[in-house]
N, CA, C, O and the ligand as a Tripos MOL2 file, in Angstrom:
@<TRIPOS>MOLECULE
protein
  285   283    72     0     0
PROTEIN
NO_CHARGES

@<TRIPOS>ATOM
      1 N         -32.2950   -7.7660    8.6790 N.3       1 MET1
      2 CA        -31.0720   -7.3310    9.3670 C.3       1 MET1
      3 C         -30.9410   -5.8380    9.1590 C.2       1 MET1
      4 O         -31.0930   -5.3570    8.0360 O.2       1 MET1
      5 N         -30.6600   -5.0890   10.2260 N.am      2 SER2
      6 CA        -30.5340   -3.6380   10.1090 C.3       2 SER2
      7 C         -29.1130   -3.2150   10.4320 C.2       2 SER2
      8 O         -28.6020   -3.4150   11.5340 O.2       2 SER2
      9 N         -28.5090   -2.6290    9.4310 N.am      3 CYS3
     10 CA        -27.1230   -2.1270    9.6140 C.3       3 CYS3
     11 C         -27.1680   -0.7540   10.2560 C.2       3 CYS3
     12 O         -28.1000    0.0270   10.0660 O.2       3 CYS3
     13 N         -26.1150   -0.4910   11.0300 N.am      4 LYS4
     14 CA        -25.9840    0.8200   11.6600 C.3       4 LYS4
     15 C         -24.7490    1.4960   11.0790 C.2       4 LYS4
     16 O         -23.8360    0.8170   10.6090 O.2       4 LYS4
     17 N         -24.7110    2.8360   11.1070 N.am      5 PRO5
     18 CA        -23.5000    3.5360   10.7030 C.3       5 PRO5
     19 C         -22.3670    3.1690   11.6830 C.2       5 PRO5
     20 O         -22.6020    2.8950   12.8600 O.2       5 PRO5
     21 N         -21.1580    3.1740   11.1640 N.am      6 VAL6
     22 CA        -20.0160    2.8180   11.9780 C.3       6 VAL6
     23 C         -19.1140    4.0250   12.1480 C.2       6 VAL6
     24 O         -18.7790    4.7020   11.1770 O.2       6 VAL6
     25 N         -18.7260    4.2890   13.3770 N.am      7 ASP7
     26 CA        -17.7490    5.3820   13.6420 C.3       7 ASP7
     27 C         -16.3650    4.8910   13.2800 C.2       7 ASP7
     28 O         -15.8960    3.8730   13.7910 O.2       7 ASP7
     29 N         -15.7140    5.6280   12.3890 N.am      8 VAL8
     30 CA        -14.3690    5.2590   11.9570 C.3       8 VAL8
     31 C         -13.4380    6.4360   12.2340 C.2       8 VAL8
     32 O         -13.7320    7.5640   11.8400 O.2       8 VAL8
     33 N         -12.3340    6.1850   12.9000 N.am      9 VAL9
     34 CA        -11.3750    7.2250   13.1820 C.3       9 VAL9
     35 C         -10.3630    7.2940   12.0060 C.2       9 VAL9
     36 O          -9.6940    6.3130   11.6780 O.2       9 VAL9
     37 N         -10.2830    8.4770   11.3990 N.am     10 VAL10
     38 CA         -9.3650    8.6590   10.2780 C.3      10 VAL10
     39 C          -8.4190    9.7760   10.5750 C.2      10 VAL10
     40 O          -8.7680   10.7160   11.2880 O.2      10 VAL10
     41 N          -7.2180    9.6920   10.0380 N.am     11 PRO11
     42 CA         -6.2620   10.7580   10.2310 C.3      11 PRO11
     43 C          -6.6850   12.0350    9.5200 C.2      11 PRO11
     44 O          -7.2030   12.0020    8.4040 O.2      11 PRO11
     45 N          -6.4550   13.1460   10.1810 N.am     12 ARG12
     46 CA         -6.7360   14.4670    9.5300 C.3      12 ARG12
     47 C          -5.4550   15.2780    9.6930 C.2      12 ARG12
     48 O          -5.0780   15.6550   10.8020 O.2      12 ARG12
     49 N          -4.7990   15.5360    8.5740 N.am     13 GLY13
     50 CA         -3.5120   16.1880    8.6870 C.3      13 GLY13
     51 C          -2.4970   15.2070    9.2700 C.2      13 GLY13
     52 O          -2.6400   13.9890    9.1660 O.2      13 GLY13
     53 N          -1.4770   15.7780    9.8810 N.am     14 ARG14
     54 CA         -0.3860   14.9150   10.3380 C.3      14 ARG14
     55 C          -0.6310   14.3480   11.7390 C.2      14 ARG14
     56 O          -0.3570   13.1810   12.0170 O.2      14 ARG14
     57 N          -1.1400   15.1870   12.5800 N.am     15 TYR15
     58 CA         -1.2050   14.7830   13.9900 C.3      15 TYR15
     59 C          -2.6120   14.6490   14.5020 C.2      15 TYR15
     60 O          -2.8300   14.1970   15.6260 O.2      15 TYR15
     61 N          -3.5660   15.0360   13.6900 N.am     16 ASP16
     62 CA         -4.9380   15.0760   14.1480 C.3      16 ASP16
     63 C          -5.7150   13.8920   13.5880 C.2      16 ASP16
     64 O          -5.3310   13.2810   12.5910 O.2      16 ASP16
     65 N          -6.7910   13.5970   14.2450 N.am     17 THR17
     66 CA         -7.7150   12.5820   13.7500 C.3      17 THR17
     67 C          -9.1330   13.1160   13.8200 C.2      17 THR17
     68 O          -9.4260   14.0620   14.5510 O.2      17 THR17
     69 N          -9.9870   12.5040   13.0620 N.am     18 LYS18
     70 CA        -11.3870   12.8520   13.2140 C.3      18 LYS18
     71 C         -12.1840   11.5600   13.0710 C.2      18 LYS18
     72 O         -11.6900   10.5330   12.6040 O.2      18 LYS18
     73 N         -13.4430   11.6630   13.4980 N.am     19 VAL19
     74 CA        -14.3200   10.4980   13.4620 C.3      19 VAL19
     75 C         -15.3510   10.7320   12.3760 C.2      19 VAL19
     76 O         -16.0600   11.7390   12.3880 O.2      19 VAL19
     77 N         -15.4320    9.8180   11.4550 N.am     20 ILE20
     78 CA        -16.4420    9.8960   10.4330 C.3      20 ILE20
     79 C         -17.3470    8.6980   10.5550 C.2      20 ILE20
     80 O         -16.9840    7.7000   11.1760 O.2      20 ILE20
     81 N         -18.5080    8.7850    9.9760 N.am     21 GLN21
     82 CA        -19.4190    7.6800    9.9910 C.3      21 GLN21
     83 C         -19.4480    7.0390    8.5880 C.2      21 GLN21
     84 O         -19.6430    7.7100    7.5740 O.2      21 GLN21
     85 N         -19.2480    5.7330    8.5820 N.am     22 MET22
     86 CA        -19.2690    5.0330    7.3160 C.3      22 MET22
     87 C         -20.3990    3.9940    7.3790 C.2      22 MET22
     88 O         -20.8680    3.6010    8.4470 O.2      22 MET22
     89 N         -20.8070    3.5740    6.1750 N.am     23 LYS23
     90 CA        -21.8470    2.5440    6.0990 C.3      23 LYS23
     91 C         -21.1820    1.1950    6.2110 C.2      23 LYS23
     92 O         -20.0580    0.9760    5.7600 O.2      23 LYS23
     93 N         -21.9330    0.2890    6.8390 N.am     24 CYS24
     94 CA        -21.4700   -1.0850    6.9490 C.3      24 CYS24
     95 C         -21.1900   -1.6380    5.5200 C.2      24 CYS24
     96 O         -22.0100   -1.4880    4.6150 O.2      24 CYS24
     97 N         -20.0520   -2.2580    5.3550 N.am     25 GLY25
     98 CA        -19.6880   -2.8340    4.0590 C.3      25 GLY25
     99 C         -18.7780   -1.9380    3.2240 C.2      25 GLY25
    100 O         -18.2140   -2.3870    2.2270 O.2      25 GLY25
    101 N         -18.6310   -0.6790    3.6220 N.am     26 GLU26
    102 CA        -17.7190    0.2040    2.9170 C.3      26 GLU26
    103 C         -16.2740   -0.1310    3.3350 C.2      26 GLU26
    104 O         -16.0350   -0.8850    4.2790 O.2      26 GLU26
    105 N         -15.3420    0.4490    2.6060 N.am     27 THR27
    106 CA        -13.9330    0.1890    2.8670 C.3      27 THR27
    107 C         -13.2890    1.4160    3.4700 C.2      27 THR27
    108 O         -13.4420    2.5160    2.9410 O.2      27 THR27
    109 N         -12.5680    1.2500    4.5720 N.am     28 ASN28
    110 CA        -11.9600    2.3990    5.2110 C.3      28 ASN28
    111 C         -10.5940    2.7250    4.6010 C.2      28 ASN28
    112 O         -10.1640    2.0970    3.6340 O.2      28 ASN28
    113 N          -9.9190    3.7270    5.1920 N.am     29 HIS29
    114 CA         -8.6480    4.1940    4.6140 C.3      29 HIS29
    115 C          -7.5670    3.1530    4.7310 C.2      29 HIS29
    116 O          -6.5230    3.3020    4.0970 O.2      29 HIS29
    117 N          -7.7590    2.1060    5.5080 N.am     30 HIS30
    118 CA         -6.7940    1.0110    5.5440 C.3      30 HIS30
    119 C          -7.0960   -0.0470    4.5040 C.2      30 HIS30
    120 O          -6.3610   -1.0260    4.3800 O.2      30 HIS30
    121 N          -8.1690    0.1400    3.7550 N.am     31 GLY31
    122 CA         -8.5900   -0.8730    2.8090 C.3      31 GLY31
    123 C          -9.3160   -2.0460    3.4610 C.2      31 GLY31
    124 O          -9.4920   -3.1120    2.8710 O.2      31 GLY31
    125 N          -9.7330   -1.8010    4.7130 N.am     32 MET32
    126 CA        -10.4150   -2.8430    5.4670 C.3      32 MET32
    127 C         -11.9330   -2.6120    5.3710 C.2      32 MET32
    128 O         -12.3970   -1.4740    5.3120 O.2      32 MET32
    129 N         -12.6780   -3.6970    5.3560 N.am     33 ARG33
    130 CA        -14.0950   -3.5770    5.3310 C.3      33 ARG33
    131 C         -14.6000   -3.0860    6.6960 C.2      33 ARG33
    132 O         -14.1620   -3.5430    7.7510 O.2      33 ARG33
    133 N         -15.5480   -2.1270    6.6230 N.am     34 VAL34
    134 CA        -16.1920   -1.6270    7.8430 C.3      34 VAL34
    135 C         -17.4160   -2.4720    8.1030 C.2      34 VAL34
    136 O         -18.2520   -2.6640    7.2200 O.2      34 VAL34
    137 N         -17.5190   -2.9760    9.3190 N.am     35 THR35
    138 CA        -18.6270   -3.8210    9.6780 C.3      35 THR35
    139 C         -19.2980   -3.3300   10.9440 C.2      35 THR35
    140 O         -18.6280   -3.0730   11.9440 O.2      35 THR35
    141 N         -20.5960   -3.1970   10.9110 N.am     36 CYS36
    142 CA        -21.3000   -2.6080   12.0480 C.3      36 CYS36
    143 C         -21.5090   -3.6850   13.1350 C.2      36 CYS36
    144 O         -21.3500   -4.8810   12.8930 O.2      36 CYS36
    145 N         -21.8630   -3.2190   14.3130 N.am     37 ASP37
    146 CA        -22.0290   -4.1500   15.4380 C.3      37 ASP37
    147 C         -23.0880   -5.2130   15.1910 C.2      37 ASP37
    148 O         -22.8410   -6.3830   15.4850 O.2      37 ASP37
    149 N         -24.2800   -4.8530   14.6520 N.am     38 PRO38
    150 CA        -25.2390   -5.9330   14.4280 C.3      38 PRO38
    151 C         -24.6970   -7.0270   13.4980 C.2      38 PRO38
    152 O         -25.0160   -8.2030   13.6740 O.2      38 PRO38
    153 N         -23.8840   -6.6450   12.5160 N.am     39 CYS39
    154 CA        -23.3110   -7.6500   11.6110 C.3      39 CYS39
    155 C         -22.2270   -8.4430   12.3530 C.2      39 CYS39
    156 O         -22.1300   -9.6600   12.1930 O.2      39 CYS39
    157 N         -21.4240   -7.7630   13.1520 N.am     40 LEU40
    158 CA        -20.3850   -8.4720   13.8780 C.3      40 LEU40
    159 C         -20.9930   -9.5110   14.8030 C.2      40 LEU40
    160 O         -20.3730  -10.5360   15.0860 O.2      40 LEU40
    161 N         -22.2020   -9.2480   15.2740 N.am     41 ASN41
    162 CA        -22.8540  -10.1530   16.1780 C.3      41 ASN41
    163 C         -23.7280  -11.1760   15.4640 C.2      41 ASN41
    164 O         -24.3260  -12.0520   16.0890 O.2      41 ASN41
    165 N         -23.7880  -11.0480   14.1510 N.am     42 SER42
    166 CA        -24.6350  -11.9840   13.3900 C.3      42 SER42
    167 C         -23.7690  -12.9960   12.6780 C.2      42 SER42
    168 O         -22.9090  -12.6460   11.8690 O.2      42 SER42
    169 N         -24.0040  -14.2380   12.9860 N.am     43 LYS43
    170 CA        -23.2300  -15.3310   12.4250 C.3      43 LYS43
    171 C         -23.3970  -15.3650   10.8770 C.2      43 LYS43
    172 O         -22.4380  -15.5420   10.1260 O.2      43 LYS43
    173 N         -24.6720  -15.1850   10.4490 N.am     44 GLU44
    174 CA        -24.9530  -15.2320    9.0440 C.3      44 GLU44
    175 C         -24.2110  -14.1450    8.2750 C.2      44 GLU44
    176 O         -23.6460  -14.3830    7.2080 O.2      44 GLU44
    177 N         -24.2290  -12.9240    8.8600 N.am     45 SER45
    178 CA        -23.5650  -11.8140    8.2070 C.3      45 SER45
    179 C         -22.0750  -12.0610    8.0940 C.2      45 SER45
    180 O         -21.4750  -11.7750    7.0580 O.2      45 SER45
    181 N         -21.4770  -12.5830    9.1360 N.am     46 MET46
    182 CA        -20.0490  -12.8010    9.1060 C.3      46 MET46
    183 C         -19.6940  -13.8780    8.0910 C.2      46 MET46
    184 O         -18.6560  -13.7950    7.4330 O.2      46 MET46
    185 N         -20.5400  -14.8760    7.9610 N.am     47 GLN47
    186 CA        -20.3140  -15.8960    6.9540 C.3      47 GLN47
    187 C         -20.3330  -15.3490    5.5550 C.2      47 GLN47
    188 O         -19.5220  -15.6990    4.6970 O.2      47 GLN47
    189 N         -21.3360  -14.4380    5.3530 N.am     48 GLU48
    190 CA        -21.5010  -13.8070    4.0440 C.3      48 GLU48
    191 C         -20.2490  -12.9630    3.7350 C.2      48 GLU48
    192 O         -19.7160  -13.0060    2.6260 O.2      48 GLU48
    193 N         -19.7910  -12.1910    4.7450 N.am     49 ILE49
    194 CA        -18.6330  -11.3250    4.5470 C.3      49 ILE49
    195 C         -17.4170  -12.2120    4.2360 C.2      49 ILE49
    196 O         -16.6460  -11.8940    3.3300 O.2      49 ILE49
    197 N         -17.2360  -13.3000    4.9610 N.am     50 ALA50
    198 CA        -16.0920  -14.1840    4.7290 C.3      50 ALA50
    199 C         -16.1760  -14.7720    3.3020 C.2      50 ALA50
    200 O         -15.1600  -14.9450    2.6300 O.2      50 ALA50
    201 N         -17.3830  -15.0640    2.8710 N.am     51 ARG51
    202 CA        -17.5580  -15.6370    1.5340 C.3      51 ARG51
    203 C         -17.1720  -14.5930    0.4560 C.2      51 ARG51
    204 O         -16.4830  -14.9080   -0.5140 O.2      51 ARG51
    205 N         -17.6320  -13.3600    0.6580 N.am     52 GLN52
    206 CA        -17.2820  -12.2900   -0.2610 C.3      52 GLN52
    207 C         -15.7900  -12.0710   -0.3220 C.2      52 GLN52
    208 O         -15.2210  -11.8650   -1.3940 O.2      52 GLN52
    209 N         -15.1600  -12.1170    0.8360 N.am     53 LYS53
    210 CA        -13.6940  -11.8790    0.8960 C.3      53 LYS53
    211 C         -12.9570  -12.9990    0.1660 C.2      53 LYS53
    212 O         -11.9750  -12.7630   -0.5380 O.2      53 LYS53
    213 N         -13.4600  -14.2400    0.3530 N.am     54 ALA54
    214 CA        -12.8430  -15.3580   -0.3150 C.3      54 ALA54
    215 C         -12.9410  -15.1840   -1.8230 C.2      54 ALA54
    216 O         -11.9990  -15.4990   -2.5490 O.2      54 ALA54
    217 N         -14.0860  -14.6810   -2.3000 N.am     55 ASN55
    218 CA        -14.2510  -14.4340   -3.7230 C.3      55 ASN55
    219 C         -13.2650  -13.3830   -4.2110 C.2      55 ASN55
    220 O         -12.6770  -13.5010   -5.2860 O.2      55 ASN55
    221 N         -13.1030  -12.3530   -3.3890 N.am     56 MET56
    222 CA        -12.1740  -11.2830   -3.7710 C.3      56 MET56
    223 C         -10.7490  -11.8170   -3.8580 C.2      56 MET56
    224 O         -10.0170  -11.5270   -4.8030 O.2      56 MET56
    225 N         -10.3730  -12.6010   -2.8540 N.am     57 ASP57
    226 CA         -9.0180  -13.1710   -2.8570 C.3      57 ASP57
    227 C          -8.8390  -14.0430   -4.1000 C.2      57 ASP57
    228 O          -7.7730  -14.0340   -4.7160 O.2      57 ASP57
    229 N          -9.8630  -14.7850   -4.4660 N.am     58 ALA58
    230 CA         -9.7490  -15.6360   -5.6410 C.3      58 ALA58
    231 C          -9.5860  -14.7920   -6.8600 C.2      58 ALA58
    232 O          -8.7820  -15.1310   -7.7280 O.2      58 ALA58
    233 N         -10.3270  -13.6810   -6.9750 N.am     59 ASP59
    234 CA        -10.2000  -12.7780   -8.0980 C.3      59 ASP59
    235 C          -8.7640  -12.2170   -8.1780 C.2      59 ASP59
    236 O          -8.1460  -12.1680   -9.2420 O.2      59 ASP59
    237 N          -8.2700  -11.8010   -7.0040 N.am     60 ASN60
    238 CA         -6.8980  -11.2150   -7.0210 C.3      60 ASN60
    239 C          -5.8750  -12.2580   -7.4550 C.2      60 ASN60
    240 O          -4.9450  -11.9490   -8.2010 O.2      60 ASN60
    241 N          -6.0470  -13.4900   -6.9870 N.am     61 ALA61
    242 CA         -5.1070  -14.5260   -7.3950 C.3      61 ALA61
    243 C          -5.1740  -14.7350   -8.9290 C.2      61 ALA61
    244 O          -4.1580  -14.9430   -9.5910 O.2      61 ALA61
    245 N          -6.3760  -14.6730   -9.4460 N.am     62 TRP62
    246 CA         -6.5520  -14.8630  -10.8680 C.3      62 TRP62
    247 C          -5.9110  -13.6960  -11.6130 C.2      62 TRP62
    248 O          -5.2300  -13.8940  -12.6200 O.2      62 TRP62
    249 N          -6.1330  -12.4700  -11.1120 N.am     63 ASN63
    250 CA         -5.5560  -11.2930  -11.7680 C.3      63 ASN63
    251 C          -4.0540  -11.3600  -11.7570 C.2      63 ASN63
    252 O          -3.4000  -11.0350  -12.7480 O.2      63 ASN63
    253 N          -3.4920  -11.7890  -10.6160 N.am     64 ARG64
    254 CA         -2.0410  -11.9180  -10.5540 C.3      64 ARG64
    255 C          -1.5230  -12.8720  -11.5900 C.2      64 ARG64
    256 O          -0.5530  -12.5920  -12.2930 O.2      64 ARG64
    257 N          -2.1970  -14.0260  -11.6760 N.am     65 SER65
    258 CA         -1.7150  -15.0320  -12.6130 C.3      65 SER65
    259 C          -1.8860  -14.5290  -14.0540 C.2      65 SER65
    260 O          -1.1790  -14.9720  -14.9580 O.2      65 SER65
    261 N          -2.8460  -13.5850  -14.2630 N.am     66 ALA66
    262 CA         -3.0390  -13.0660  -15.6200 C.3      66 ALA66
    263 C          -2.1530  -11.8310  -15.8280 C.2      66 ALA66
    264 O          -2.1690  -11.2390  -16.9070 O.2      66 ALA66
    265 N          -1.3950  -11.4450  -14.8260 N.am     67 GLY67
    266 CA         -0.5060  -10.3150  -14.9570 C.3      67 GLY67
    267 C          -1.2010   -8.9810  -14.8670 C.2      67 GLY67
    268 O          -0.6610   -7.9720  -15.3220 O.2      67 GLY67
    269 N          -2.3970   -8.9520  -14.2860 N.am     68 TRP68
    270 CA         -3.1530   -7.7220  -14.2020 C.3      68 TRP68
    271 C          -2.9860   -6.9860  -12.8810 C.2      68 TRP68
    272 O          -3.4790   -5.8690  -12.7210 O.2      68 TRP68
    273 N          -2.2960   -7.6070  -11.9400 N.am     69 GLY69
    274 CA         -2.1110   -6.9600  -10.6240 C.3      69 GLY69
    275 C          -3.3820   -7.0970   -9.8130 C.2      69 GLY69
    276 O          -4.3770   -7.6850  -10.2360 O.2      69 GLY69
    277 N          -3.2920   -6.5100   -8.6020 N.am     70 GLU70
    278 CA         -4.4150   -6.6290   -7.6690 C.3      70 GLU70
    279 C          -5.4910   -5.6260   -8.0340 C.2      70 GLU70
    280 O          -5.2100   -4.5970   -8.6490 O.2      70 GLU70
    281 N          -6.7050   -5.9240   -7.6600 N.am     71 MET71
    282 CA         -7.8080   -5.0100   -7.8940 C.3      71 MET71
    283 C          -7.7890   -3.9610   -6.7810 C.2      71 MET71
    284 O          -8.6360   -3.0680   -6.7600 O.2      71 MET71
    285 ZN        -24.0590   -4.2320    9.0040 Zn       72 ZN72
@<TRIPOS>BOND
     1     1     2 1
     2     2     3 1
     3     3     4 2
     4     3     5 am
     5     5     6 1
     6     6     7 1
     7     7     8 2
     8     7     9 am
     9     9    10 1
    10    10    11 1
    11    11    12 2
    12    11    13 am
    13    13    14 1
    14    14    15 1
    15    15    16 2
    16    15    17 am
    17    17    18 1
    18    18    19 1
    19    19    20 2
    20    19    21 am
    21    21    22 1
    22    22    23 1
    23    23    24 2
    24    23    25 am
    25    25    26 1
    26    26    27 1
    27    27    28 2
    28    27    29 am
    29    29    30 1
    30    30    31 1
    31    31    32 2
    32    31    33 am
    33    33    34 1
    34    34    35 1
    35    35    36 2
    36    35    37 am
    37    37    38 1
    38    38    39 1
    39    39    40 2
    40    39    41 am
    41    41    42 1
    42    42    43 1
    43    43    44 2
    44    43    45 am
    45    45    46 1
    46    46    47 1
    47    47    48 2
    48    47    49 am
    49    49    50 1
    50    50    51 1
    51    51    52 2
    52    51    53 am
    53    53    54 1
    54    54    55 1
    55    55    56 2
    56    55    57 am
    57    57    58 1
    58    58    59 1
    59    59    60 2
    60    59    61 am
    61    61    62 1
    62    62    63 1
    63    63    64 2
    64    63    65 am
    65    65    66 1
    66    66    67 1
    67    67    68 2
    68    67    69 am
    69    69    70 1
    70    70    71 1
    71    71    72 2
    72    71    73 am
    73    73    74 1
    74    74    75 1
    75    75    76 2
    76    75    77 am
    77    77    78 1
    78    78    79 1
    79    79    80 2
    80    79    81 am
    81    81    82 1
    82    82    83 1
    83    83    84 2
    84    83    85 am
    85    85    86 1
    86    86    87 1
    87    87    88 2
    88    87    89 am
    89    89    90 1
    90    90    91 1
    91    91    92 2
    92    91    93 am
    93    93    94 1
    94    94    95 1
    95    95    96 2
    96    95    97 am
    97    97    98 1
    98    98    99 1
    99    99   100 2
   100    99   101 am
   101   101   102 1
   102   102   103 1
   103   103   104 2
   104   103   105 am
   105   105   106 1
   106   106   107 1
   107   107   108 2
   108   107   109 am
   109   109   110 1
   110   110   111 1
   111   111   112 2
   112   111   113 am
   113   113   114 1
   114   114   115 1
   115   115   116 2
   116   115   117 am
   117   117   118 1
   118   118   119 1
   119   119   120 2
   120   119   121 am
   121   121   122 1
   122   122   123 1
   123   123   124 2
   124   123   125 am
   125   125   126 1
   126   126   127 1
   127   127   128 2
   128   127   129 am
   129   129   130 1
   130   130   131 1
   131   131   132 2
   132   131   133 am
   133   133   134 1
   134   134   135 1
   135   135   136 2
   136   135   137 am
   137   137   138 1
   138   138   139 1
   139   139   140 2
   140   139   141 am
   141   141   142 1
   142   142   143 1
   143   143   144 2
   144   143   145 am
   145   145   146 1
   146   146   147 1
   147   147   148 2
   148   147   149 am
   149   149   150 1
   150   150   151 1
   151   151   152 2
   152   151   153 am
   153   153   154 1
   154   154   155 1
   155   155   156 2
   156   155   157 am
   157   157   158 1
   158   158   159 1
   159   159   160 2
   160   159   161 am
   161   161   162 1
   162   162   163 1
   163   163   164 2
   164   163   165 am
   165   165   166 1
   166   166   167 1
   167   167   168 2
   168   167   169 am
   169   169   170 1
   170   170   171 1
   171   171   172 2
   172   171   173 am
   173   173   174 1
   174   174   175 1
   175   175   176 2
   176   175   177 am
   177   177   178 1
   178   178   179 1
   179   179   180 2
   180   179   181 am
   181   181   182 1
   182   182   183 1
   183   183   184 2
   184   183   185 am
   185   185   186 1
   186   186   187 1
   187   187   188 2
   188   187   189 am
   189   189   190 1
   190   190   191 1
   191   191   192 2
   192   191   193 am
   193   193   194 1
   194   194   195 1
   195   195   196 2
   196   195   197 am
   197   197   198 1
   198   198   199 1
   199   199   200 2
   200   199   201 am
   201   201   202 1
   202   202   203 1
   203   203   204 2
   204   203   205 am
   205   205   206 1
   206   206   207 1
   207   207   208 2
   208   207   209 am
   209   209   210 1
   210   210   211 1
   211   211   212 2
   212   211   213 am
   213   213   214 1
   214   214   215 1
   215   215   216 2
   216   215   217 am
   217   217   218 1
   218   218   219 1
   219   219   220 2
   220   219   221 am
   221   221   222 1
   222   222   223 1
   223   223   224 2
   224   223   225 am
   225   225   226 1
   226   226   227 1
   227   227   228 2
   228   227   229 am
   229   229   230 1
   230   230   231 1
   231   231   232 2
   232   231   233 am
   233   233   234 1
   234   234   235 1
   235   235   236 2
   236   235   237 am
   237   237   238 1
   238   238   239 1
   239   239   240 2
   240   239   241 am
   241   241   242 1
   242   242   243 1
   243   243   244 2
   244   243   245 am
   245   245   246 1
   246   246   247 1
   247   247   248 2
   248   247   249 am
   249   249   250 1
   250   250   251 1
   251   251   252 2
   252   251   253 am
   253   253   254 1
   254   254   255 1
   255   255   256 2
   256   255   257 am
   257   257   258 1
   258   258   259 1
   259   259   260 2
   260   259   261 am
   261   261   262 1
   262   262   263 1
   263   263   264 2
   264   263   265 am
   265   265   266 1
   266   266   267 1
   267   267   268 2
   268   267   269 am
   269   269   270 1
   270   270   271 1
   271   271   272 2
   272   271   273 am
   273   273   274 1
   274   274   275 1
   275   275   276 2
   276   275   277 am
   277   277   278 1
   278   278   279 1
   279   279   280 2
   280   279   281 am
   281   281   282 1
   282   282   283 1
   283   283   284 2
@<TRIPOS>SUBSTRUCTURE
     1 MET1         2 RESIDUE 1 A MET
     2 SER2         6 RESIDUE 1 A SER
     3 CYS3        10 RESIDUE 1 A CYS
     4 LYS4        14 RESIDUE 1 A LYS
     5 PRO5        18 RESIDUE 1 A PRO
     6 VAL6        22 RESIDUE 1 A VAL
     7 ASP7        26 RESIDUE 1 A ASP
     8 VAL8        30 RESIDUE 1 A VAL
     9 VAL9        34 RESIDUE 1 A VAL
    10 VAL10       38 RESIDUE 1 A VAL
    11 PRO11       42 RESIDUE 1 A PRO
    12 ARG12       46 RESIDUE 1 A ARG
    13 GLY13       50 RESIDUE 1 A GLY
    14 ARG14       54 RESIDUE 1 A ARG
    15 TYR15       58 RESIDUE 1 A TYR
    16 ASP16       62 RESIDUE 1 A ASP
    17 THR17       66 RESIDUE 1 A THR
    18 LYS18       70 RESIDUE 1 A LYS
    19 VAL19       74 RESIDUE 1 A VAL
    20 ILE20       78 RESIDUE 1 A ILE
    21 GLN21       82 RESIDUE 1 A GLN
    22 MET22       86 RESIDUE 1 A MET
    23 LYS23       90 RESIDUE 1 A LYS
    24 CYS24       94 RESIDUE 1 A CYS
    25 GLY25       98 RESIDUE 1 A GLY
    26 GLU26      102 RESIDUE 1 A GLU
    27 THR27      106 RESIDUE 1 A THR
    28 ASN28      110 RESIDUE 1 A ASN
    29 HIS29      114 RESIDUE 1 A HIS
    30 HIS30      118 RESIDUE 1 A HIS
    31 GLY31      122 RESIDUE 1 A GLY
    32 MET32      126 RESIDUE 1 A MET
    33 ARG33      130 RESIDUE 1 A ARG
    34 VAL34      134 RESIDUE 1 A VAL
    35 THR35      138 RESIDUE 1 A THR
    36 CYS36      142 RESIDUE 1 A CYS
    37 ASP37      146 RESIDUE 1 A ASP
    38 PRO38      150 RESIDUE 1 A PRO
    39 CYS39      154 RESIDUE 1 A CYS
    40 LEU40      158 RESIDUE 1 A LEU
    41 ASN41      162 RESIDUE 1 A ASN
    42 SER42      166 RESIDUE 1 A SER
    43 LYS43      170 RESIDUE 1 A LYS
    44 GLU44      174 RESIDUE 1 A GLU
    45 SER45      178 RESIDUE 1 A SER
    46 MET46      182 RESIDUE 1 A MET
    47 GLN47      186 RESIDUE 1 A GLN
    48 GLU48      190 RESIDUE 1 A GLU
    49 ILE49      194 RESIDUE 1 A ILE
    50 ALA50      198 RESIDUE 1 A ALA
    51 ARG51      202 RESIDUE 1 A ARG
    52 GLN52      206 RESIDUE 1 A GLN
    53 LYS53      210 RESIDUE 1 A LYS
    54 ALA54      214 RESIDUE 1 A ALA
    55 ASN55      218 RESIDUE 1 A ASN
    56 MET56      222 RESIDUE 1 A MET
    57 ASP57      226 RESIDUE 1 A ASP
    58 ALA58      230 RESIDUE 1 A ALA
    59 ASP59      234 RESIDUE 1 A ASP
    60 ASN60      238 RESIDUE 1 A ASN
    61 ALA61      242 RESIDUE 1 A ALA
    62 TRP62      246 RESIDUE 1 A TRP
    63 ASN63      250 RESIDUE 1 A ASN
    64 ARG64      254 RESIDUE 1 A ARG
    65 SER65      258 RESIDUE 1 A SER
    66 ALA66      262 RESIDUE 1 A ALA
    67 GLY67      266 RESIDUE 1 A GLY
    68 TRP68      270 RESIDUE 1 A TRP
    69 GLY69      274 RESIDUE 1 A GLY
    70 GLU70      278 RESIDUE 1 A GLU
    71 MET71      282 RESIDUE 1 A MET
    72 ZN72       285 GROUP 0 **** ****
């Protein structure tokens, strides 16, 4: 599987935006995972991403219950 850079629009200053390139799997300024087109079109990749997210949610739930807050 070959990942491609993803164009992400980010705010620059108050009224301006710019486009940066991020790697697939990185987290953007919204805290959302950046996913490239080949991955979006790949069933296996999306399953893997969903699995990782489920793990993260489980960790956060555990941290909350332990009083450690979210990661
Ligand atoms: Zn990718």
